[in-house]
N, C-alpha and C positions, 0 to 999 in steps of 0.2 A: 373551196380553195384554201390553201394555207400558204402564208408568206412570212418572211421575217420582218421585224420592225425596220431594219436597214432598208430592205427591198421597198417597203412602203415609203419611207422618207424619200428615197431616190426617184420613185415613180408614182407620186401620189395621184396625180391626174389620171393616170391609166387606171389605177385601182378604183378611184372614185367612179369612173364610167363603168368599170366591171361590176362594181357594188350595186348598180341599178338592176342587174339581172340575176346575180348570185351573191351569197354571203361569202365574206373573206374573213379568214380567222388570221390574226397577227400573233406571230410566236416570238418569244424572247427566250433564249438559252433552251429552245426546245420545247417550251410550254406555251400553251395558248393563253394569252394575256388580254385579248380584245377580240371584237367581232365588228366588222364594218358590214352594214346591211342598209337596204332601202326601207325606210320607215313606212312607205306607202305600199309595200309588197302585199301585206295582208289585204288592204283595200282593194287592189287591182285583182287579186285572187278571188275575193269575194264577188267582185263585180262581174268577172268572167263566169263564175258559177251561176250567178243569176240570169245570165243572157239566155233568152228563150223561156223564161218563166211566164211572161206575159205573152199570150197569143197575139199573132201580128194582126188579126182582124178586131182588135179592140183597142181603144184609146187608153192612154195613161189615165185620163180622168174617169173613164168608166171603170177601170181596174181599181182605182181608189175608192170609188162609190161602192163598188161590189164588196171590197174589203171592209169599208166602213159599216155596211149592212150586216156583216157577219159578227161584228163587235157588239 
C-alpha cells in the first residue's frame, strides 16, 4: 500500500494497525521516502513455516535430544 505523508499524519493510528499485516510505503511529491512495516513479520513467517516440522508424537525434549545426537 502506498500513501502520502499527509495522509499518514492525519490517520497515523489507522496505518500503524495496517502495518502489522502489510508494508506501507509513504510518499512525498510522488516519490517513496519511507516504509512502515512490522519488525516481527519475518519472525512470524519463519514460525509459520516451521509449524509441523516436529511430528506430533514426539516431545520437544526428544526432538532436541535427537538433533543433539546428529551434531
